[in-house]
C-alpha positions in Angstrom: 25.2 -32.9 39.5 24.8 -29.2 39.8 27.0 -28.6 36.7 24.8 -31.0 34.7 21.6 -29.3 35.8 23.1 -25.9 34.9 24.0 -27.1 31.4 20.6 -28.6 30.9 19.0 -25.3 31.9 21.2 -23.4 29.5 20.4 -25.8 26.7 16.7 -25.5 27.4 16.9 -21.7 27.4 18.9 -21.8 24.1 16.2 -24.0 22.5 13.4 -21.8 23.8 15.1 -18.6 22.6 15.9 -20.1 19.2 12.4 -21.3 18.7 11.0 -17.9 19.7 13.3 -16.1 17.2 12.3 -18.5 14.4 8.6 -17.9 15.1 9.1 -14.1 15.1 11.0 -14.3 11.8 8.3 -16.4 10.2 5.6 -14.1 11.4 7.5 -11.1 10.1 8.0 -12.6 6.7 4.3 -13.6 6.5 3.2 -10.1 7.5 5.4 -8.4 4.9 4.3 -10.9 2.2 0.7 -10.1 3.1 1.3 -6.4 2.8 3.0 -6.5 -0.6 1.7 -9.7 -2.2 -1.6 -10.5 -0.6 -3.8 -7.9 -2.2 -7.4 -9.0 -1.7 -9.5 -9.5 -4.8 -11.8 -6.5 -5.1 -9.1 -3.9 -4.4 -9.5 -1.0 -6.7 -8.7 2.7 -7.0 -11.1 5.5 -7.7 -9.7 8.5 -9.6 -11.3 11.9 -9.1 -10.7 15.1 -10.9 -12.2 18.3 -9.3 -14.4 16.1 -7.1 -15.9 14.1 -10.0 -15.2 10.3 -10.3 -13.7 9.9 -13.7 -12.3 6.4 -13.6 -12.2 3.2 -11.5 -9.2 0.9 -11.9 -8.9 -2.6 -10.5 -5.7 -3.3 -8.6 -5.9 -7.1 -8.9 -3.5 -7.2 -11.9 -6.1 -7.3 -14.6 -5.7 -3.6 -15.5 -1.9 -3.1 -15.0 -0.5 -0.5 -17.3 0.1 3.2 -17.9 -2.5 5.8 -18.9 -2.7 9.6 -18.8 -5.6 11.8 -17.6 -5.9 15.2 -19.2 -7.6 18.3 -17.7 -9.6 20.9 -19.6 -6.8 23.4 -19.1 -4.1 21.2 -20.6 -3.0 19.7 -17.3 -2.2 16.0 -17.1 -1.3 13.2 -14.8 0.3 10.0 -16.0 -0.8 7.1 -13.8 0.8 3.6 -13.6 -1.0 0.6 -12.2 1.3 -2.3 -11.4 1.6 -5.2 -8.9 -1.4 -4.2 -6.8 -0.4 -0.5 -6.5 -1.1 2.7 -8.3 1.2 5.8 -8.7 1.4 9.1 -10.5 4.6 8.9 -12.6 4.4 12.2 -14.4 2.4 15.4 -14.1 2.1 18.9 -15.4 1.9 20.5 -11.9 4.8 22.7 -10.8 5.8 20.9 -7.5 5.3 17.2 -8.6 4.4 16.2 -5.1 2.0 13.7 -6.5 4.8 12.0 -8.3 7.1 12.0 -5.2 4.3 10.4 -3.1 5.2 7.1 -4.8 3.0 4.1 -5.3 0.2 3.1 -2.9 -2.1 0.1 -2.6 -3.4 1.2 0.8 -6.6 3.1 1.6 -4.7 4.9 4.3 -2.7 6.9 1.8 -4.5 8.6 -1.1 -2.5 10.3 -3.8 -3.4 14.0 -4.2 -2.4 16.5 -6.9 -3.9 19.8 -5.8 -2.9 21.9 -8.8 -4.5 19.5 -11.2 -7.5 18.7 -8.9 -6.6 14.9 -8.9 -7.3 12.5 -6.0 -6.7 8.7 -6.2 -8.3 6.7 -3.4 -7.8 3.0 -2.9 -10.8 1.0 -1.7 -12.0 -2.6 -1.4 -15.3 -4.3 -2.1 -15.7 -5.2 1.5 -15.9 -1.5 2.4 -12.5 -1.0 4.0 -10.9 2.1 2.8 -14.2 4.1 2.9 -13.5 5.6 6.3 -10.3 6.9 8.0 -8.5 4.7 10.5 -8.3 7.6 13.0 -9.6 11.1 13.4 -7.4 14.0 14.6 -8.8 17.2 16.1 
């Protein structure tokens, strides 16, 4: 009888562990899908040059495309909006850090091109993205 009880306990433990792993996998997939596919309606990017708002672009898919912003001194930044994200794909700045930042759809990571005075900040209609998540001193 003890052998049967031990097997039953092992089977129960196996079922519990398997169910736990399945739940973790489903939650992980749902979380990743929400991050990459679940953009809220009302997500947009504000594009500033030298502190002045020059353009607002919706990230809901209605304004997907590529456009270029030119500065008075001949500088430029080529911007691509696609799939709920925005990225600088080409620029006249010497270091191209803004290009290497990649695409963002998050208010936590603005795109900045200091030589050209460009800042792209993602925001939402519900006010998220207006304030930093944390402050460092």
